[in-house]
C-alpha positions in Angstrom: 73.8 33.5 160.2 74.6 30.1 159.0 74.5 27.6 161.8 75.7 24.1 161.0 73.7 20.8 161.9 77.1 19.4 163.7 79.0 21.9 165.1 81.4 21.2 167.2 81.5 23.2 170.6 85.2 22.8 171.3 87.8 22.2 168.3 90.4 21.1 170.9 88.1 18.7 172.6 89.2 14.5 172.6 88.3 13.2 169.9 86.3 9.9 170.2 86.9 6.7 167.8 84.0 3.7 168.8 83.5 5.3 171.6 86.9 5.3 172.9 88.8 8.5 173.7 91.8 9.0 171.3 95.0 9.9 171.9 98.1 10.6 169.9 101.4 8.1 169.9 104.3 9.8 171.2 106.5 6.6 170.0 107.2 4.8 166.7 105.6 1.2 166.8 107.9 -1.0 164.5 106.4 -4.5 163.0 107.3 -7.3 160.8 105.1 -7.7 157.7 105.6 -11.8 157.1 104.4 -14.0 153.9 101.7 -15.5 156.3 99.9 -11.6 156.9 100.1 -11.1 152.9 98.3 -14.2 152.4 96.3 -14.1 155.0 95.2 -10.0 154.9 92.6 -8.8 152.5 91.8 -6.6 150.0 90.2 -2.8 151.2 89.3 -3.4 154.7 91.6 -2.1 157.1 91.2 -4.4 159.4 92.0 -7.6 158.4 95.1 -6.1 155.8 98.6 -7.3 156.0 100.0 -4.6 158.6 97.1 -4.6 160.7 97.2 -8.4 160.8 101.0 -7.9 161.6 100.5 -5.0 164.2 98.0 -7.6 166.2 100.3 -10.2 166.0 103.1 -8.3 167.4 101.4 -6.9 170.2 99.0 -9.8 170.9 98.1 -9.0 174.5 97.2 -5.6 174.2 95.7 -4.7 171.1 91.8 -5.2 170.3 92.1 -3.9 167.0 93.9 -2.1 164.1 92.5 0.6 161.6 95.7 1.1 158.7 94.3 3.5 157.0 96.5 5.5 154.4 97.4 8.6 156.7 96.3 7.3 160.1 96.9 4.2 161.9 94.4 3.6 165.0 95.3 1.1 167.4 92.5 0.5 169.9 93.4 -1.1 173.2 91.0 -1.5 176.4 89.8 1.6 176.9 91.6 4.1 174.7 92.3 5.0 170.6 96.7 5.9 169.6 96.4 7.4 166.7 99.6 7.3 164.5 100.6 8.7 161.6 101.3 6.0 158.4 104.7 6.1 156.8 105.1 7.0 153.3 106.3 3.2 152.4 103.8 1.5 154.7 101.5 3.6 153.1 102.8 2.8 149.1 102.8 -0.7 150.1 98.5 -0.4 151.4 98.2 0.8 148.1 99.9 -1.5 146.3 98.0 -4.5 148.4 94.3 -3.0 147.4 95.0 -2.9 144.2 93.7 -5.8 144.0 97.4 -7.8 143.4 97.9 -8.7 146.6 101.5 -7.6 147.0 102.7 -6.6 149.5 106.6 -6.7 150.6 107.7 -8.6 153.2 109.9 -6.7 155.6 109.8 -4.4 158.8 107.5 -1.2 159.1 106.7 1.5 161.0 104.1 4.2 161.7 105.2 7.2 163.5 103.4 9.7 166.2 101.4 12.9 164.4 103.6 15.2 163.7 102.8 18.8 165.5 100.8 19.9 162.9 98.7 16.9 162.7 98.0 17.8 166.0 97.5 21.5 166.0 95.5 20.9 163.0 92.7 18.1 164.8 89.0 19.1 164.1 89.6 21.8 162.1 89.7 19.6 158.9 86.1 19.8 158.0 85.0 23.3 159.4 81.5 24.3 158.1 81.0 27.1 155.6 80.1 30.4 156.2 77.0 30.6 154.5 75.0 27.4 153.0 75.3 26.2 149.3 72.1 27.5 149.0 72.2 30.9 149.9 72.0 33.2 147.0 74.7 35.4 148.2 77.4 32.4 149.2 80.6 32.1 146.8 79.6 28.5 146.3 76.0 29.0 145.5 75.5 27.1 141.8 74.5 29.6 139.1 72.1 28.6 137.0 72.7 28.2 133.2 71.6 31.3 131.4 69.4 30.5 128.6 70.1 32.2 125.2 67.6 30.5 123.2 64.8 32.9 125.2 67.0 36.4 125.4 68.2 36.9 122.1 65.8 34.2 120.2 67.5 31.5 117.5 67.0 31.2 113.8 65.7 28.1 112.7 68.3 26.4 110.6 66.9 24.6 107.8 69.6 22.0 105.2 67.8 22.9 101.4 70.2 20.5 99.5 70.1 19.5 96.2 70.2 15.7 94.9 
């Protein structure tokens, strides 16, 4: 039987992020992105984008670090990490900002608590396959290309043109 290298003992076990326990947010977190946040933000950096700077500025004493990604937002506190679901409007602004234009609309944004389906599927997204990719009976095994030249034979073609 195939056994994965990094098999999780319990899919429902608490997740850790940077050595801290991850908890799901229970309330919506609102913040305002200003023109200063937009100018100071760095492209393709989840810790220093305009939204992360705005969250850190809104909650100065409590928040140590913020990671704003496309689907999830992680707010790092002293002894735990709170996971939020990134709203669609914020995700669209992140994609636009990271595209290199450095355009981020100034205004109020929010990150929501994870939905019930996201909480239920935690740890199940990357389950190991039943069999290894190299196993001959695996449906994911790479099939070798069939060489017709050795089995059927291929007559040589010579071009004989008149000049």
